[in-house]
N, C-alpha and C positions, 0 to 999 in steps of 0.2 A: 504494499499500499504506500502510495507516495503522498507527500504533503505539499507539493508544488515547488518547494525550494530544495528538494533532495529527499532521501529516504527518511522515515521516522527516526533513525539513529541521529540525524543531525540536531534535533531538538530534544529528543529522548535517547541520549547516547548509551546508556546502560541497559535499554530495553531488551534486546536479545539475550544478553547474559542473564538478566533477572528471570525471564520466562523460561529459559533453559535450565537454570540451577536453583530457582527458589519457588516457594509456594505462590499461588495466584495472588493472595492477599498482599504479599510484599510487592508484586509488580503493580497492582492497582494503586497501592500507597505511593509508590514512587511516581507513577505517571501523574497522580493527582497533585503531588508536590510541584511538578513541573507546570501543570495547568494553572495552579495558584500563582506561580511566578509569572506566567504569560498574562494572566489578568492584571497584575500590578504593572507589568510592562505596557500593556494596552492603554491604561489609564495615564501612566506617566508619559508615554510617547505622544498620546493624543493632546494632552495639555501642553507639552513642550512645542509640538509641531503645529497644531491648529491655533493655540492661543499665545504662542511666542513667549511662554513662561521661562523664567530662569531655570535652567536644567538642574543645578545642584539643589537649590532650594525645593524644587518640586520633587526631585528624588527623595530628599530627606522627609518631606511631609507625607508623601505617598507611602513610604516604608513605615511610617508611624501610624497611618490609618488602619483601623480594624475593618478589613474588607470582607464582609460577610457576602453571601451569594446575592442577597437583595441589595446590598450596598453597591456591589460591582455593577449590577444592572442599572441602578439609579445613577451612579456616576458615569457609566457609559452613555446614557441618554443625555446627561448634562453636558459632558465633554464633546460628544459627537453630534449633538443635536437631533438624534433620532434613537429610537430603541434598537436593540439586537433583534434580528429576524426571529420570528416565532419558531420556524423549523430548526434554527440553531439552538435555541433554548430547550427545545423538545429532546434534541440528541444530548445536550449537556445534562439536562435533568435526569434522563434515563441512566446515565453513566453515574451521576451523582447518588442516585437512589441506591445502586449496588455498592458504591463507595462507602455510603453511610452504614449499610448492613454490615460490611466488613469492619469498619472502624468502630462500630458500636457493639461488636460481638453477637450480631444476629445471625440467623441461618441464611446461607447463601450456597449456591452450587457453582462448580467450576465454569459451567457454560455461561452463567450469569456474569462471571468476572471476565470471560473472553469477550462477551457482548459489550460489556462496559468499556473495555480497552478499544474495541472496534469503534464503538460510538464516539470515544474520545479522539481517535485518530480522524474519523470523518468530520467531527467538530473542528479539530485543528485546521484541517485543510480548508474547510468552507468558511470558518471564521477568518482565516488569513485572507481569503479572497474577498470577503464582505469588508473587512477593515482596509484592505489595499484599495478597493474601489472608493471608500469613503475618505480615506486620509493619506494613502500612499505608502503605507508600510505594512509588514506582515509581522504580527506579534509572535508567532511560532517560527520565527526565522531570523536571519542575519539582520541586525538593525544598524549596521554601520552606514553612516550618512543619512539616516532617516529624517533628520530635521532640515537638512539643506544648509544654506549659508546665511539665512536671514538672521538679523541681530535680535537677541532676547530682550525682553523687558527687564527693568531693574528688579532687584530682589524686593525692594519696597513695593513696587506696582504688582509683582507676581504674588506677593502675600495678599494683596486685596482681591486679585483675580481668583485666587484659591479660595479665599473666604466666600466670595460670591458663588462659588461652586459648591459650597458646603463642606470644604476641607479645612479643618481646624488649622489655622496659620496665625497664631498669636503674633501680633505686631509688637516687636521689641523696641523699646526706646534707647 
């Protein structure tokens, strides 16, 4: 399965080794740690690229933000000006349901874990295309040069922009 920018190993580099050598729950946990990282990257890159925010301050404040599933969806809509497509959310939610069963010690079957991984790979590929169409970068990909050469806002102005987006950005004196 390809993710548009290369094989899944490019963003999920330990995947093949995990599936070959570890139980399914370990593979699902690893993949979801990478998905969470991609969610943070999506919001960070969107703010920096679309809204010209200072990259170092934005990174610091996004790293501090508790990004629940609902919070990610809310921030995505705020940053990109539109919600995540429903079919993408369905794929992601199906995989998250199995991840939750695994993480919370509920009953699950190996085929459910395989389907969750398949859904995540499909989500990553389609989410990349969706974000690339909207903002010109792929969160599950190489981000070198994603911003371009435009000049960023000052840190002071960036704080106000982030506050307006609902991201706690205490203005220090």
